Biopython code that builds the backbone (N, CA, C, O; Angstrom):
import numpy as np
from Bio.PDB.StructureBuilder import StructureBuilder

atoms = [
    (1, "MET", "N", (-12.596, -97.150, 10.891)),
    (1, "MET", "CA", (-13.334, -96.195, 10.135)),
    (1, "MET", "C", (-12.050, -95.123, 10.963)),
    (1, "MET", "O", (-11.290, -95.467, 11.868)),
    (2, "ILE", "N", (-12.144, -93.839, 10.324)),
    (2, "ILE", "CA", (-11.217, -92.810, 10.903)),
    (2, "ILE", "C", (-11.301, -91.729, 12.144)),
    (2, "ILE", "O", (-10.600, -90.790, 11.767)),
    (3, "LEU", "N", (-11.762, -91.459, 13.280)),
    (3, "LEU", "CA", (-12.677, -90.348, 13.509)),
    (3, "LEU", "C", (-11.779, -89.083, 14.387)),
    (3, "LEU", "O", (-11.264, -89.131, 15.504)),
    (4, "ALA", "N", (-11.834, -88.043, 13.446)),
    (4, "ALA", "CA", (-11.452, -86.386, 14.287)),
    (4, "ALA", "C", (-12.287, -85.240, 13.998)),
    (4, "ALA", "O", (-13.226, -85.178, 13.204)),
    (5, "ASN", "N", (-11.842, -84.396, 14.708)),
    (5, "ASN", "CA", (-13.090, -82.947, 15.519)),
    (5, "ASN", "C", (-12.435, -82.427, 13.926)),
    (5, "ASN", "O", (-11.675, -81.459, 13.939)),
    (6, "THR", "N", (-12.746, -83.076, 12.642)),
    (6, "THR", "CA", (-12.741, -82.106, 10.950)),
    (6, "THR", "C", (-13.595, -82.048, 10.249)),
    (6, "THR", "O", (-14.344, -82.980, 10.542)),
    (7, "LEU", "N", (-14.131, -81.294, 9.143)),
    (7, "LEU", "CA", (-14.746, -81.978, 7.984)),
    (7, "LEU", "C", (-13.214, -82.027, 7.097)),
    (7, "LEU", "O", (-12.208, -81.318, 7.059)),
    (8, "PHE", "N", (-13.661, -83.239, 6.459)),
    (8, "PHE", "CA", (-12.334, -84.122, 5.901)),
    (8, "PHE", "C", (-12.737, -83.624, 4.516)),
    (8, "PHE", "O", (-13.757, -83.607, 3.828)),
    (9, "GLN", "N", (-10.920, -83.052, 4.386)),
    (9, "GLN", "CA", (-11.814, -82.202, 2.404)),
    (9, "GLN", "C", (-11.032, -82.997, 1.692)),
    (9, "GLN", "O", (-11.508, -83.035, 0.558)),
    (10, "CYS", "N", (-9.602, -83.980, 1.798)),
    (10, "CYS", "CA", (-8.844, -84.752, 1.647)),
    (10, "CYS", "C", (-8.050, -86.117, 1.821)),
    (10, "CYS", "O", (-8.466, -86.625, 2.863)),
    (11, "VAL", "N", (-7.434, -86.630, 1.452)),
    (11, "VAL", "CA", (-7.497, -88.005, 1.967)),
    (11, "VAL", "C", (-6.474, -89.018, 0.966)),
    (11, "VAL", "O", (-7.160, -89.626, 0.145)),
    (12, "CYS", "N", (-5.196, -89.282, 0.877)),
    (12, "CYS", "CA", (-4.289, -89.641, 0.284)),
    (12, "CYS", "C", (-3.824, -90.780, 0.441)),
    (12, "CYS", "O", (-3.937, -90.953, 1.654)),
    (13, "TYR", "N", (-3.292, -91.840, -0.063)),
    (13, "TYR", "CA", (-2.397, -93.478, 0.074)),
    (13, "TYR", "C", (-1.508, -93.363, 0.100)),
    (13, "TYR", "O", (-0.897, -92.719, -0.753)),
    (14, "HIS", "N", (-0.868, -94.044, 1.295)),
    (14, "HIS", "CA", (0.562, -93.849, 0.917)),
    (14, "HIS", "C", (0.681, -95.043, 0.061)),
    (14, "HIS", "O", (-0.049, -96.028, 0.176)),
    (15, "PRO", "N", (2.116, -94.852, -1.241)),
    (15, "PRO", "CA", (1.492, -95.734, -2.086)),
    (15, "PRO", "C", (2.273, -96.741, -1.902)),
    (15, "PRO", "O", (2.532, -97.372, -2.926)),
    (16, "GLU", "N", (2.822, -97.172, -0.767)),
    (16, "GLU", "CA", (3.540, -98.535, -0.391)),
    (16, "GLU", "C", (1.845, -99.195, 0.759)),
    (16, "GLU", "O", (1.881, -100.342, 1.206)),
    (17, "GLU", "N", (0.642, -98.319, 1.030)),
    (17, "GLU", "CA", (-0.136, -98.949, 1.747)),
    (17, "GLU", "C", (-0.227, -99.085, 2.804)),
    (17, "GLU", "O", (-1.144, -99.724, 3.320)),
    (18, "PHE", "N", (0.828, -98.447, 3.518)),
    (18, "PHE", "CA", (0.332, -98.265, 5.093)),
    (18, "PHE", "C", (-0.549, -97.711, 5.890)),
    (18, "PHE", "O", (-1.374, -98.210, 6.656)),
    (19, "GLN", "N", (-0.222, -96.358, 5.565)),
    (19, "GLN", "CA", (-0.333, -94.976, 6.069)),
    (19, "GLN", "C", (-1.417, -94.333, 4.860)),
    (19, "GLN", "O", (-1.255, -94.558, 3.660)),
    (20, "ILE", "N", (-2.382, -93.615, 5.338)),
    (20, "ILE", "CA", (-3.118, -92.857, 4.951)),
    (20, "ILE", "C", (-3.086, -91.275, 5.370)),
    (20, "ILE", "O", (-3.210, -91.001, 6.564)),
    (21, "ILE", "N", (-2.934, -90.314, 4.484)),
    (21, "ILE", "CA", (-3.127, -89.157, 5.167)),
    (21, "ILE", "C", (-4.155, -88.296, 4.951)),
    (21, "ILE", "O", (-5.092, -88.538, 4.190)),
    (22, "THR", "N", (-3.989, -87.053, 5.741)),
    (22, "THR", "CA", (-5.983, -86.940, 5.368)),
    (22, "THR", "C", (-5.749, -85.232, 6.344)),
    (22, "THR", "O", (-5.939, -85.058, 7.548)),
    (23, "SER", "N", (-5.546, -84.771, 5.881)),
    (23, "SER", "CA", (-6.474, -83.344, 6.265)),
    (23, "SER", "C", (-8.336, -82.550, 6.178)),
    (23, "SER", "O", (-9.269, -83.079, 5.573)),
    (24, "GLY", "N", (-8.409, -81.300, 6.911)),
    (24, "GLY", "CA", (-9.784, -80.809, 6.441)),
    (24, "GLY", "C", (-9.572, -79.455, 7.003)),
    (24, "GLY", "O", (-8.562, -78.754, 6.939)),
    (25, "THR", "N", (-10.781, -79.205, 7.597)),
    (25, "THR", "CA", (-11.134, -77.633, 7.963)),
    (25, "THR", "C", (-10.361, -77.142, 9.159)),
    (25, "THR", "O", (-10.290, -75.943, 9.429)),
    (26, "ASP", "N", (-9.584, -78.414, 10.119)),
    (26, "ASP", "CA", (-9.136, -77.819, 11.658)),
    (26, "ASP", "C", (-7.644, -77.648, 10.796)),
    (26, "ASP", "O", (-6.951, -77.267, 11.739)),
    (27, "ARG", "N", (-6.841, -77.679, 9.784)),
    (27, "ARG", "CA", (-5.814, -76.803, 9.376)),
    (27, "ARG", "C", (-5.033, -78.229, 10.016)),
    (27, "ARG", "O", (-3.868, -77.981, 10.328)),
    (28, "LYS", "N", (-5.362, -79.361, 10.216)),
    (28, "LYS", "CA", (-4.268, -79.914, 10.261)),
    (28, "LYS", "C", (-4.170, -81.290, 9.375)),
    (28, "LYS", "O", (-5.171, -81.876, 8.963)),
    (29, "ILE", "N", (-2.596, -81.795, 9.102)),
    (29, "ILE", "CA", (-2.221, -83.184, 8.644)),
    (29, "ILE", "C", (-2.538, -83.913, 9.045)),
    (29, "ILE", "O", (-1.981, -84.128, 10.121)),
    (30, "GLY", "N", (-3.648, -84.948, 8.643)),
    (30, "GLY", "CA", (-2.747, -86.718, 10.334)),
    (30, "GLY", "C", (-2.714, -87.243, 9.238)),
    (30, "GLY", "O", (-3.210, -87.007, 8.136)),
    (31, "TYR", "N", (-1.556, -88.582, 10.000)),
    (31, "TYR", "CA", (-0.812, -89.307, 9.238)),
    (31, "TYR", "C", (-1.966, -90.582, 9.912)),
    (31, "TYR", "O", (-2.647, -90.302, 10.899)),
    (32, "TRP", "N", (-2.028, -91.493, 9.469)),
    (32, "TRP", "CA", (-3.104, -92.676, 10.234)),
    (32, "TRP", "C", (-2.254, -94.352, 9.381)),
    (32, "TRP", "O", (-1.549, -94.675, 8.425)),
    (33, "GLU", "N", (-2.869, -94.852, 10.395)),
    (33, "GLU", "CA", (-2.187, -96.016, 10.565)),
    (33, "GLU", "C", (-3.477, -97.232, 8.893)),
    (33, "GLU", "O", (-4.670, -96.947, 8.992)),
    (34, "VAL", "N", (-3.299, -97.828, 8.231)),
    (34, "VAL", "CA", (-4.028, -98.279, 7.231)),
    (34, "VAL", "C", (-4.753, -99.565, 8.518)),
    (34, "VAL", "O", (-5.969, -99.745, 8.460)),
    (35, "TYR", "N", (-3.691, -100.599, 9.905)),
    (35, "TYR", "CA", (-4.426, -101.552, 9.838)),
    (35, "TYR", "C", (-5.555, -101.227, 10.366)),
    (35, "TYR", "O", (-6.592, -101.591, 9.812)),
    (36, "ASP", "N", (-5.598, -100.284, 11.848)),
    (36, "ASP", "CA", (-6.708, -100.225, 12.790)),
    (36, "ASP", "C", (-7.106, -98.480, 12.861)),
    (36, "ASP", "O", (-7.940, -98.301, 13.749)),
    (37, "GLY", "N", (-6.740, -97.268, 12.200)),
    (37, "GLY", "CA", (-7.409, -96.514, 12.123)),
    (37, "GLY", "C", (-7.125, -96.041, 13.241)),
    (37, "GLY", "O", (-7.989, -95.585, 13.989)),
    (38, "SER", "N", (-5.519, -96.086, 13.611)),
    (38, "SER", "CA", (-4.770, -94.661, 14.813)),
    (38, "SER", "C", (-3.950, -94.096, 14.117)),
    (38, "SER", "O", (-3.087, -94.397, 13.292)),
    (39, "VAL", "N", (-4.474, -92.976, 14.715)),
    (39, "VAL", "CA", (-3.823, -91.988, 14.395)),
    (39, "VAL", "C", (-1.884, -91.450, 14.641)),
    (39, "VAL", "O", (-1.762, -90.728, 15.630)),
    (40, "ILE", "N", (-0.986, -91.636, 14.139)),
    (40, "ILE", "CA", (0.226, -91.337, 13.677)),
    (40, "ILE", "C", (1.262, -90.833, 14.787)),
    (40, "ILE", "O", (1.940, -91.136, 15.769)),
    (41, "ARG", "N", (0.745, -89.515, 13.600)),
    (41, "ARG", "CA", (0.780, -88.449, 14.101)),
    (41, "ARG", "C", (-0.203, -87.189, 13.053)),
    (41, "ARG", "O", (-0.829, -87.269, 11.995)),
    (42, "GLU", "N", (0.145, -85.907, 14.188)),
    (42, "GLU", "CA", (-0.258, -84.738, 13.147)),
    (42, "GLU", "C", (-0.163, -83.253, 13.502)),
    (42, "GLU", "O", (-0.347, -82.704, 14.588)),
    (43, "LEU", "N", (0.217, -82.670, 12.143)),
    (43, "LEU", "CA", (1.413, -81.776, 12.084)),
    (43, "LEU", "C", (-0.003, -80.116, 11.624)),
    (43, "LEU", "O", (-1.233, -80.079, 11.644)),
    (44, "GLU", "N", (0.803, -79.318, 11.363)),
    (44, "GLU", "CA", (-0.232, -78.176, 12.001)),
    (44, "GLU", "C", (0.033, -77.377, 10.200)),
    (44, "GLU", "O", (0.798, -76.426, 10.035)),
    (45, "GLY", "N", (-0.899, -78.126, 8.874)),
    (45, "GLY", "CA", (-0.680, -77.376, 7.334)),
    (45, "GLY", "C", (-1.008, -76.260, 6.995)),
    (45, "GLY", "O", (-0.952, -75.647, 5.928)),
    (46, "SER", "N", (-1.536, -75.919, 8.482)),
    (46, "SER", "CA", (-1.948, -74.007, 7.342)),
    (46, "SER", "C", (-2.005, -73.148, 8.847)),
    (46, "SER", "O", (-2.479, -73.769, 9.798)),
    (47, "SER", "N", (-1.672, -72.154, 9.007)),
    (47, "SER", "CA", (-1.945, -70.994, 9.980)),
    (47, "SER", "C", (-3.520, -70.137, 10.134)),
    (47, "SER", "O", (-4.230, -69.598, 10.982)),
    (48, "SER", "N", (-3.473, -70.434, 8.752)),
    (48, "SER", "CA", (-4.744, -69.750, 8.007)),
    (48, "SER", "C", (-6.758, -69.515, 7.212)),
    (48, "SER", "O", (-7.580, -68.677, 6.841)),
    (49, "GLY", "N", (-6.406, -71.629, 7.483)),
    (49, "GLY", "CA", (-7.361, -71.481, 7.214)),
    (49, "GLY", "C", (-7.410, -73.216, 6.508)),
    (49, "GLY", "O", (-6.308, -73.655, 6.182)),
    (50, "SER", "N", (-8.477, -74.027, 6.315)),
    (50, "SER", "CA", (-8.642, -75.537, 5.653)),
    (50, "SER", "C", (-7.534, -75.545, 4.614)),
    (50, "SER", "O", (-7.063, -74.634, 3.933)),
    (51, "ILE", "N", (-7.173, -77.223, 4.714)),
    (51, "ILE", "CA", (-6.606, -77.506, 3.779)),
    (51, "ILE", "C", (-7.446, -78.006, 2.864)),
    (51, "ILE", "O", (-8.214, -78.812, 3.388)),
    (52, "ASN", "N", (-7.722, -77.783, 1.057)),
    (52, "ASN", "CA", (-8.616, -78.236, 0.476)),
    (52, "ASN", "C", (-8.141, -79.306, -0.607)),
    (52, "ASN", "O", (-9.019, -80.033, -1.070)),
    (53, "GLY", "N", (-7.204, -79.421, -0.924)),
    (53, "GLY", "CA", (-6.400, -80.886, -1.639)),
    (53, "GLY", "C", (-5.495, -81.366, -1.157)),
    (53, "GLY", "O", (-5.449, -81.121, 0.048)),
    (54, "MET", "N", (-4.566, -82.067, -1.577)),
    (54, "MET", "CA", (-3.743, -83.022, -1.250)),
    (54, "MET", "C", (-3.001, -83.916, -2.153)),
    (54, "MET", "O", (-3.462, -85.033, -1.919)),
    (55, "ASP", "N", (-2.197, -84.006, -2.959)),
    (55, "ASP", "CA", (-1.630, -85.289, -3.554)),
    (55, "ASP", "C", (-0.722, -85.598, -2.718)),
    (55, "ASP", "O", (-0.317, -84.884, -1.800)),
    (56, "ILE", "N", (-0.147, -87.324, -3.167)),
    (56, "ILE", "CA", (1.188, -87.626, -2.350)),
    (56, "ILE", "C", (1.965, -87.767, -3.984)),
    (56, "ILE", "O", (1.297, -87.676, -5.013)),
    (57, "SER", "N", (3.593, -88.021, -3.981)),
    (57, "SER", "CA", (3.581, -88.528, -4.777)),
    (57, "SER", "C", (4.279, -89.901, -5.365)),
    (57, "SER", "O", (4.677, -90.382, -4.304)),
    (58, "VAL", "N", (4.706, -90.896, -6.457)),
    (58, "VAL", "CA", (4.117, -92.286, -7.154)),
    (58, "VAL", "C", (5.365, -92.576, -5.940)),
    (58, "VAL", "O", (5.385, -93.760, -5.604)),
    (59, "ASP", "N", (6.403, -91.700, -5.231)),
    (59, "ASP", "CA", (7.627, -92.767, -4.297)),
    (59, "ASP", "C", (7.462, -92.756, -2.706)),
    (59, "ASP", "O", (8.053, -93.189, -1.717)),
    (60, "GLY", "N", (6.186, -91.925, -3.059)),
    (60, "GLY", "CA", (5.379, -91.603, -1.584)),
    (60, "GLY", "C", (6.465, -90.682, -0.431)),
    (60, "GLY", "O", (6.142, -90.742, 0.755)),
    (61, "VAL", "N", (7.729, -89.850, -0.808)),
    (61, "VAL", "CA", (8.392, -88.964, -0.550)),
    (61, "VAL", "C", (7.792, -87.656, -0.101)),
    (61, "VAL", "O", (7.973, -86.929, 0.876)),
    (62, "HIS", "N", (6.978, -87.614, -1.212)),
    (62, "HIS", "CA", (6.615, -86.049, -0.992)),
    (62, "HIS", "C", (5.581, -86.081, -1.161)),
    (62, "HIS", "O", (4.936, -86.902, -1.814)),
    (63, "PHE", "N", (5.167, -84.984, -0.469)),
    (63, "PHE", "CA", (2.858, -83.961, -0.780)),
    (63, "PHE", "C", (2.923, -82.697, -0.533)),
    (63, "PHE", "O", (3.494, -81.797, 0.083)),
    (64, "VAL", "N", (1.842, -83.083, -1.498)),
    (64, "VAL", "CA", (1.466, -81.832, -1.453)),
    (64, "VAL", "C", (-0.493, -81.310, -1.563)),
    (64, "VAL", "O", (-1.538, -81.868, -1.898)),
    (65, "THR", "N", (0.085, -79.436, -0.861)),
    (65, "THR", "CA", (-0.733, -79.015, -0.278)),
    (65, "THR", "C", (-1.571, -77.866, -0.656)),
    (65, "THR", "O", (-1.081, -76.900, -1.241)),
    (66, "GLY", "N", (-3.378, -77.964, -0.203)),
    (66, "GLY", "CA", (-3.107, -76.083, -0.791)),
    (66, "GLY", "C", (-4.997, -75.755, -0.884)),
    (66, "GLY", "O", (-5.874, -76.355, -1.505)),
    (67, "GLY", "N", (-5.072, -74.280, 0.236)),
    (67, "GLY", "CA", (-6.094, -74.468, 0.925)),
    (67, "GLY", "C", (-6.746, -73.188, 0.516)),
    (67, "GLY", "O", (-7.065, -72.847, -0.623)),
    (68, "LYS", "N", (-6.915, -72.419, 1.845)),
    (68, "LYS", "CA", (-7.580, -71.305, 2.135)),
    (68, "LYS", "C", (-6.102, -70.714, 1.975)),
    (68, "LYS", "O", (-6.242, -69.609, 1.451)),
    (69, "ASP", "N", (-5.118, -70.901, 2.138)),
    (69, "ASP", "CA", (-3.843, -70.087, 2.446)),
    (69, "ASP", "C", (-3.427, -68.775, 1.616)),
    (69, "ASP", "O", (-2.926, -67.673, 1.838)),
    (70, "HIS", "N", (-4.169, -69.902, -0.016)),
    (70, "HIS", "CA", (-3.801, -69.301, -1.613)),
    (70, "HIS", "C", (-2.012, -69.904, -1.909)),
    (70, "HIS", "O", (-1.130, -69.357, -2.571)),
    (71, "LEU", "N", (-1.975, -71.064, -1.212)),
    (71, "LEU", "CA", (-0.292, -71.521, -0.491)),
    (71, "LEU", "C", (-0.152, -72.684, -1.413)),
    (71, "LEU", "O", (-0.841, -73.607, -0.980)),
    (72, "VAL", "N", (0.374, -72.954, -2.345)),
    (72, "VAL", "CA", (0.933, -74.527, -2.386)),
    (72, "VAL", "C", (2.484, -74.748, -1.560)),
    (72, "VAL", "O", (3.586, -74.209, -1.657)),
    (73, "LYS", "N", (1.883, -75.879, -0.684)),
    (73, "LYS", "CA", (3.264, -76.693, -0.297)),
    (73, "LYS", "C", (3.584, -78.023, -0.781)),
    (73, "LYS", "O", (2.871, -78.790, -1.429)),
    (74, "VAL", "N", (4.782, -78.175, -0.360)),
    (74, "VAL", "CA", (5.763, -79.488, -0.769)),
    (74, "VAL", "C", (6.058, -79.688, 0.222)),
    (74, "VAL", "O", (6.265, -78.747, 0.988)),
    (75, "TRP", "N", (6.208, -81.040, 0.643)),
    (75, "TRP", "CA", (6.234, -81.361, 2.231)),
    (75, "TRP", "C", (6.692, -83.393, 1.529)),
    (75, "TRP", "O", (6.506, -84.285, 0.701)),
    (76, "ASP", "N", (7.640, -82.720, 3.234)),
    (76, "ASP", "CA", (8.702, -84.540, 3.043)),
    (76, "ASP", "C", (7.138, -85.068, 3.385)),
    (76, "ASP", "O", (6.233, -84.364, 3.834)),
    (77, "TYR", "N", (7.095, -85.986, 3.169)),
    (77, "TYR", "CA", (6.890, -87.134, 4.308)),
    (77, "TYR", "C", (7.366, -87.975, 5.405)),
    (77, "TYR", "O", (6.496, -88.381, 6.176)),
    (78, "ASN", "N", (8.330, -88.246, 5.580)),
    (78, "ASN", "CA", (8.716, -88.925, 6.735)),
    (78, "ASN", "C", (9.271, -87.266, 7.922)),
    (78, "ASN", "O", (9.082, -86.931, 9.091)),
    (79, "GLU", "N", (9.950, -86.721, 6.784)),
    (79, "GLU", "CA", (10.595, -85.606, 8.228)),
    (79, "GLU", "C", (9.083, -84.871, 9.042)),
    (79, "GLU", "O", (8.729, -84.667, 10.204)),
    (80, "GLY", "N", (8.474, -84.633, 7.591)),
    (80, "GLY", "CA", (6.624, -83.490, 8.071)),
    (80, "GLY", "C", (6.680, -82.138, 7.375)),
    (80, "GLY", "O", (5.920, -81.411, 6.735)),
    (81, "GLU", "N", (8.040, -82.145, 7.836)),
    (81, "GLU", "CA", (7.942, -80.569, 6.875)),
    (81, "GLU", "C", (8.223, -80.154, 5.819)),
    (81, "GLU", "O", (8.807, -80.678, 4.870)),
    (82, "VAL", "N", (7.595, -78.700, 6.043)),
    (82, "VAL", "CA", (7.691, -78.222, 4.274)),
    (82, "VAL", "C", (8.809, -77.719, 3.944)),
    (82, "VAL", "O", (9.494, -77.014, 4.685)),
    (83, "THR", "N", (9.121, -78.087, 2.643)),
    (83, "THR", "CA", (10.645, -77.894, 1.600)),
    (83, "THR", "C", (10.426, -77.086, 0.905)),
    (83, "THR", "O", (11.475, -76.697, 0.390)),
    (84, "HIS", "N", (8.995, -76.197, 0.327)),
    (84, "HIS", "CA", (8.680, -75.149, -0.679)),
    (84, "HIS", "C", (7.632, -74.932, -1.036)),
    (84, "HIS", "O", (6.699, -75.672, -1.346)),
    (85, "VAL", "N", (7.791, -73.501, -0.992)),
    (85, "VAL", "CA", (5.865, -72.782, -1.068)),
    (85, "VAL", "C", (5.794, -72.354, -2.760)),
    (85, "VAL", "O", (6.480, -71.887, -3.670)),
    (86, "GLY", "N", (4.646, -72.802, -2.495)),
    (86, "GLY", "CA", (5.082, -71.813, -4.059)),
    (86, "GLY", "C", (3.487, -70.497, -4.035)),
    (86, "GLY", "O", (2.320, -70.626, -3.666)),
    (87, "VAL", "N", (4.063, -69.652, -4.469)),
    (87, "VAL", "CA", (3.439, -68.052, -4.781)),
    (87, "VAL", "C", (2.570, -67.552, -5.746)),
    (87, "VAL", "O", (3.146, -66.856, -6.582)),
    (88, "GLY", "N", (1.394, -67.678, -5.898)),
    (88, "GLY", "CA", (0.495, -67.202, -6.974)),
    (88, "GLY", "C", (-0.818, -66.678, -7.456)),
    (88, "GLY", "O", (-1.272, -65.824, -8.216)),
    (89, "HIS", "N", (-1.341, -67.967, -6.326)),
    (89, "HIS", "CA", (-3.340, -68.410, -6.762)),
    (89, "HIS", "C", (-3.695, -66.489, -5.572)),
    (89, "HIS", "O", (-2.978, -65.825, -4.824)),
    (90, "SER", "N", (-5.025, -66.371, -6.024)),
    (90, "SER", "CA", (-5.382, -64.748, -5.946)),
    (90, "SER", "C", (-6.606, -65.441, -4.979)),
    (90, "SER", "O", (-7.230, -64.725, -4.196)),
    (91, "GLY", "N", (-6.934, -67.118, -5.127)),
    (91, "GLY", "CA", (-7.770, -67.323, -4.347)),
    (91, "GLY", "C", (-7.894, -68.452, -3.674)),
    (91, "GLY", "O", (-6.913, -69.081, -3.279)),
    (92, "THR", "N", (-8.895, -68.755, -3.513)),
    (92, "THR", "CA", (-8.795, -70.437, -2.041)),
    (92, "THR", "C", (-8.211, -71.843, -3.571)),
    (92, "THR", "O", (-8.683, -71.977, -4.700)),
    (93, "ILE", "N", (-7.208, -72.520, -2.960)),
    (93, "ILE", "CA", (-7.012, -73.375, -3.479)),
    (93, "ILE", "C", (-7.710, -74.856, -3.443)),
    (93, "ILE", "O", (-8.084, -75.530, -2.483)),
    (94, "THR", "N", (-7.733, -75.026, -4.390)),
    (94, "THR", "CA", (-9.645, -76.133, -4.835)),
    (94, "THR", "C", (-8.793, -77.820, -4.510)),
    (94, "THR", "O", (-9.157, -78.753, -3.794)),
    (95, "ARG", "N", (-7.629, -77.664, -5.341)),
    (95, "ARG", "CA", (-7.436, -78.700, -6.019)),
    (95, "ARG", "C", (-6.296, -78.528, -6.327)),
    (95, "ARG", "O", (-5.937, -77.526, -6.946)),
    (96, "LEU", "N", (-5.162, -79.864, -5.803)),
    (96, "LEU", "CA", (-4.295, -79.583, -6.897)),
    (96, "LEU", "C", (-3.646, -81.205, -7.054)),
    (96, "LEU", "O", (-3.870, -82.108, -6.247)),
    (97, "ARG", "N", (-2.473, -81.370, -8.762)),
    (97, "ARG", "CA", (-2.161, -82.582, -8.381)),
    (97, "ARG", "C", (-0.911, -82.776, -9.186)),
    (97, "ARG", "O", (-0.682, -81.997, -10.112)),
    (98, "ILE", "N", (0.194, -84.089, -8.810)),
    (98, "ILE", "CA", (1.396, -84.382, -9.413)),
    (98, "ILE", "C", (1.003, -84.513, -10.068)),
    (98, "ILE", "O", (-0.215, -84.693, -10.057)),
    (99, "SER", "N", (1.562, -84.524, -10.914)),
    (99, "SER", "CA", (1.625, -85.318, -12.219)),
    (99, "SER", "C", (2.364, -86.053, -12.281)),
    (99, "SER", "O", (3.383, -85.932, -11.602)),
    (100, "PRO", "N", (2.144, -87.348, -13.281)),
    (100, "PRO", "CA", (3.335, -89.154, -12.807)),
    (100, "PRO", "C", (4.552, -89.044, -13.277)),
    (100, "PRO", "O", (4.890, -90.135, -13.735)),
    (101, "GLY", "N", (5.464, -88.169, -13.397)),
    (101, "GLY", "CA", (6.895, -88.435, -13.734)),
    (101, "GLY", "C", (7.352, -87.619, -12.860)),
    (101, "GLY", "O", (8.555, -87.395, -12.990)),
    (102, "ASN", "N", (6.717, -86.967, -11.819)),
    (102, "ASN", "CA", (7.051, -85.951, -10.929)),
    (102, "ASN", "C", (7.494, -84.880, -11.408)),
    (102, "ASN", "O", (8.150, -84.139, -10.674)),
    (103, "GLN", "N", (7.184, -84.446, -13.090)),
    (103, "GLN", "CA", (7.772, -83.441, -13.457)),
    (103, "GLN", "C", (7.476, -81.632, -12.862)),
    (103, "GLN", "O", (8.339, -80.781, -12.647)),
    (104, "TYR", "N", (5.280, -81.444, -12.658)),
    (104, "TYR", "CA", (5.022, -80.370, -12.476)),
    (104, "TYR", "C", (3.992, -80.707, -11.348)),
    (104, "TYR", "O", (3.709, -81.901, -11.249)),
    (105, "ILE", "N", (3.410, -79.868, -10.512)),
    (105, "ILE", "CA", (2.573, -79.835, -9.156)),
    (105, "ILE", "C", (1.332, -79.182, -10.790)),
    (105, "ILE", "O", (1.839, -78.562, -11.724)),
    (106, "ILE", "N", (0.056, -79.459, -10.758)),
    (106, "ILE", "CA", (-1.415, -78.243, -10.814)),
    (106, "ILE", "C", (-1.779, -78.222, -10.095)),
    (106, "ILE", "O", (-1.524, -79.036, -9.208)),
    (107, "SER", "N", (-2.608, -77.298, -9.983)),
    (107, "SER", "CA", (-3.299, -76.346, -9.271)),
    (107, "SER", "C", (-4.476, -75.425, -9.541)),
    (107, "SER", "O", (-4.301, -74.626, -10.461)),
    (108, "VAL", "N", (-5.632, -75.389, -8.915)),
    (108, "VAL", "CA", (-6.452, -75.064, -9.427)),
    (108, "VAL", "C", (-6.785, -74.148, -8.039)),
    (108, "VAL", "O", (-6.410, -74.225, -6.869)),
    (109, "SER", "N", (-7.562, -73.369, -8.683)),
    (109, "SER", "CA", (-8.130, -72.281, -7.493)),
    (109, "SER", "C", (-9.516, -71.771, -7.635)),
    (109, "SER", "O", (-10.162, -72.147, -8.614)),
    (110, "ALA", "N", (-10.242, -70.668, -6.467)),
    (110, "ALA", "CA", (-11.583, -70.480, -6.879)),
    (110, "ALA", "C", (-12.025, -69.558, -7.528)),
    (110, "ALA", "O", (-13.229, -69.306, -7.564)),
    (111, "ASP", "N", (-11.125, -68.884, -8.161)),
    (111, "ASP", "CA", (-10.979, -68.052, -8.618)),
    (111, "ASP", "C", (-10.764, -68.089, -10.397)),
    (111, "ASP", "O", (-10.334, -67.226, -11.162)),
    (112, "GLY", "N", (-11.303, -69.584, -10.659)),
    (112, "GLY", "CA", (-10.475, -70.184, -11.569)),
    (112, "GLY", "C", (-9.515, -70.307, -12.435)),
    (112, "GLY", "O", (-9.691, -70.807, -13.546)),
    (113, "ALA", "N", (-8.226, -69.792, -11.947)),
    (113, "ALA", "CA", (-6.741, -70.230, -12.269)),
    (113, "ALA", "C", (-6.644, -71.462, -11.903)),
    (113, "ALA", "O", (-7.127, -72.069, -10.948)),
    (114, "ILE", "N", (-5.516, -71.984, -13.332)),
    (114, "ILE", "CA", (-5.111, -73.243, -13.277)),
    (114, "ILE", "C", (-3.103, -73.087, -13.435)),
    (114, "ILE", "O", (-2.427, -72.896, -14.445)),
    (115, "LEU", "N", (-2.796, -73.217, -12.389)),
    (115, "LEU", "CA", (-1.333, -72.850, -12.502)),
    (115, "LEU", "C", (-0.588, -74.178, -12.285)),
    (115, "LEU", "O", (-0.747, -75.204, -11.624)),
    (116, "ARG", "N", (0.456, -73.582, -13.307)),
    (116, "ARG", "CA", (1.213, -74.972, -13.715)),
    (116, "ARG", "C", (2.488, -75.447, -12.474)),
    (116, "ARG", "O", (1.689, -76.277, -12.041)),
    (117, "TRP", "N", (3.348, -75.581, -11.836)),
    (117, "TRP", "CA", (4.434, -74.934, -11.217)),
    (117, "TRP", "C", (5.713, -76.920, -11.747)),
    (117, "TRP", "O", (5.650, -78.126, -11.985)),
    (118, "LYS", "N", (6.532, -75.831, -11.608)),
    (118, "LYS", "CA", (7.641, -77.418, -11.905)),
    (118, "LYS", "C", (7.871, -77.954, -10.852)),
    (118, "LYS", "O", (8.221, -77.105, -10.033)),
    (119, "CYS", "N", (7.844, -79.434, -10.245)),
    (119, "CYS", "CA", (8.219, -80.311, -9.081)),
    (119, "CYS", "C", (8.917, -79.495, -9.103)),
    (119, "CYS", "O", (9.012, -78.630, -9.974)),
    (120, "PRO", "N", (9.970, -79.707, -7.473)),
    (120, "PRO", "CA", (11.170, -79.479, -6.951)),
    (120, "PRO", "C", (11.734, -80.753, -6.750)),
    (120, "PRO", "O", (12.936, -80.944, -6.934)),
    (121, "PHE", "N", (11.074, -81.514, -6.438)),
    (121, "PHE", "CA", (11.648, -82.950, -6.107)),
    (121, "PHE", "C", (11.981, -84.035, -7.074)),
    (121, "PHE", "O", (12.188, -85.208, -6.762)),
    (122, "THR", "N", (12.032, -83.277, -8.898)),
    (122, "THR", "CA", (11.965, -83.724, -10.312)),
    (122, "THR", "C", (13.007, -85.121, -9.990)),
    (122, "THR", "O", (14.141, -84.912, -9.562)),
    (123, "THR", "N", (12.411, -86.857, -10.289)),
    (123, "THR", "CA", (13.454, -87.973, -9.806)),
    (123, "THR", "C", (14.040, -87.656, -11.453)),
    (123, "THR", "O", (15.018, -88.265, -11.888)),
]
sb = StructureBuilder()
sb.init_structure("model")
sb.init_model(0)
sb.init_chain("A")
sb.init_seg("    ")
for serial, (resi, resn, name, xyz) in enumerate(atoms, 1):
    if name == "N":
        sb.init_residue(resn, " ", resi, " ")
    sb.init_atom(name, np.array(xyz, "f"), 0.0, 1.0, " ", f" {name:<3s}", serial, name[0])
structure = sb.get_structure()
């Protein structure tokens, strides 16, 4: 069981199955140990609102987030830093996914928009 002072909105299992990452209304991204549920680290995921969507690449090297700040952010998993930011939504991002071949990121927002982004870390 994982306990935090947030309403969790999203969770992703690392492909190597040793960690999960979570986010929610507290705007933080949490890295958690699968074995005992302990927190490994926390990142400030957004400065202006909750993070509602998250997905991780099939190799586990990158992950993407989106939320109330209307931004699609690409993160380096190990460094915990934003590498790219996508601006295009006019509403809160509600969900996003990375395509299986890491070619595209698809995001949807509360205003009904569906955007396709060229993935910056294409393999």
